[in-house]
C-alpha positions as CSV (number, residue, x, y, z in Angstrom):
1,I,0.0,-0.2,0.0
2,A,1.5,3.3,-0.9
3,F,0.1,6.9,-1.3
4,G,-3.2,5.8,-0.6
5,W,-3.9,3.6,-3.3
6,L,-4.1,-0.1,-3.1
7,F,-1.6,-2.1,-5.1
8,F,-1.0,-6.0,-5.5
9,V,2.6,-6.9,-5.3
10,I,3.5,-9.1,-8.6
11,F,7.2,-9.9,-8.0
12,R,11.0,-7.6,-7.3
13,P,13.5,-8.3,-9.6
14,L,17.1,-9.2,-8.2
15,A,19.7,-6.8,-9.1
16,Y,23.0,-6.1,-7.1
17,D,26.1,-3.9,-8.0
18,R,29.7,-4.8,-6.3
19,D,30.9,-0.9,-5.8
20,D,30.6,0.2,-2.2
21,G,28.7,3.0,-0.8
22,I,26.0,5.1,-2.5
23,N,27.9,3.9,-6.0
24,G,26.8,0.5,-5.3
25,E,23.2,1.6,-4.8
26,L,20.7,0.9,-7.6
27,T,17.0,2.5,-8.5
28,F,14.6,1.1,-10.6
29,A,12.3,2.4,-13.4
30,L,9.9,0.7,-15.8
31,K,10.7,1.7,-19.5
32,S,7.8,-0.2,-20.7
33,S,4.6,-2.1,-19.8
34,S,0.9,-2.0,-20.1
35,P,0.0,1.8,-19.8
36,G,-1.2,2.5,-16.4
37,L,-1.5,-1.5,-14.9
38,F,2.3,-1.5,-13.1
39,Q,4.0,0.4,-11.3
40,I,7.4,0.4,-9.8
41,C,9.3,1.1,-6.6
42,P,12.1,3.0,-7.3
43,K,14.4,1.9,-4.1
44,T,13.7,-1.6,-4.3
45,G,12.2,-2.7,-8.0
46,T,9.3,-4.2,-6.7
47,V,6.6,-4.2,-9.1
48,Y,2.9,-3.7,-8.6
49,S,-0.1,-4.1,-10.5
50,T,-2.5,-1.0,-10.3
51,R,-5.8,-3.5,-10.3
52,P,-6.2,-7.2,-9.9
53,L,-4.6,-9.1,-12.9
54,V,-8.0,-11.3,-14.0
55,D,-7.7,-12.2,-17.5
56,P,-6.8,-15.9,-18.0
57,E,-4.0,-16.8,-20.4
58,Q,-3.1,-12.9,-20.7
59,E,0.6,-11.7,-21.7
60,Y,2.1,-8.9,-20.2
61,G,5.6,-7.4,-21.3
62,L,7.5,-5.2,-18.9
63,L,10.8,-3.4,-19.5
64,I,13.2,-2.7,-16.2
65,K,15.6,-0.7,-16.0
66,A,18.2,-0.7,-13.0
67,T,20.5,2.3,-12.8
68,D,23.8,2.6,-10.0
69,K,24.5,5.9,-8.7
70,G,28.0,6.2,-9.7
71,E,29.7,9.2,-11.1
72,K,29.2,7.8,-14.5
73,K,25.6,6.1,-14.3
74,L,25.5,2.5,-15.5
75,F,22.7,0.6,-16.1
76,S,21.4,-2.7,-16.9
77,L,17.6,-3.4,-18.9
78,S,15.7,-6.7,-18.3
79,R,12.4,-7.8,-20.4
80,V,10.2,-9.5,-18.1
81,S,7.0,-11.2,-19.6
82,L,4.3,-12.3,-17.3
83,M,1.7,-14.8,-18.3
84,L,-1.7,-15.7,-16.1
85,H,-2.6,-19.3,-16.0
86,E,-5.5,-20.5,-13.5
87,R,-4.2,-21.9,-10.3
88,P,-3.5,-25.5,-10.4
89,P,-5.3,-27.8,-7.8
90,Q,-3.6,-28.1,-4.3
91,N,-1.8,-24.8,-5.0
92,E,1.0,-26.7,-6.9
93,S,2.5,-24.7,-10.0
94,L,2.5,-26.6,-13.3
95,H,4.9,-23.7,-14.6
96,P,7.4,-22.9,-12.6
97,P,9.3,-19.7,-12.8
98,R,12.0,-19.6,-15.3
99,V,14.9,-16.8,-15.9
100,L,16.1,-16.0,-19.1
101,E,19.5,-14.3,-19.2
102,R,21.0,-12.8,-22.5
């Protein structure tokens, strides 16, 4: 919950910088997504939906940018694809998450 709005947590990307101090701190931004449907916390990278995602078999694409706070700001971009499926019985996932890196 932030700014009086109700948000639904979707995921939090993992990112790190090997630098020490402020140079090792990261900020996050959404560079593209379904307009108005997702928000990102700049400090933690947590991605929220601004409303429930209820359309079965709907796929959403996001582009996340992580930027360090060094003098020469470096960044990395990650594409994330979310596909909704109805929850299988007994709360077991038939489709475990996959991480694809390039």
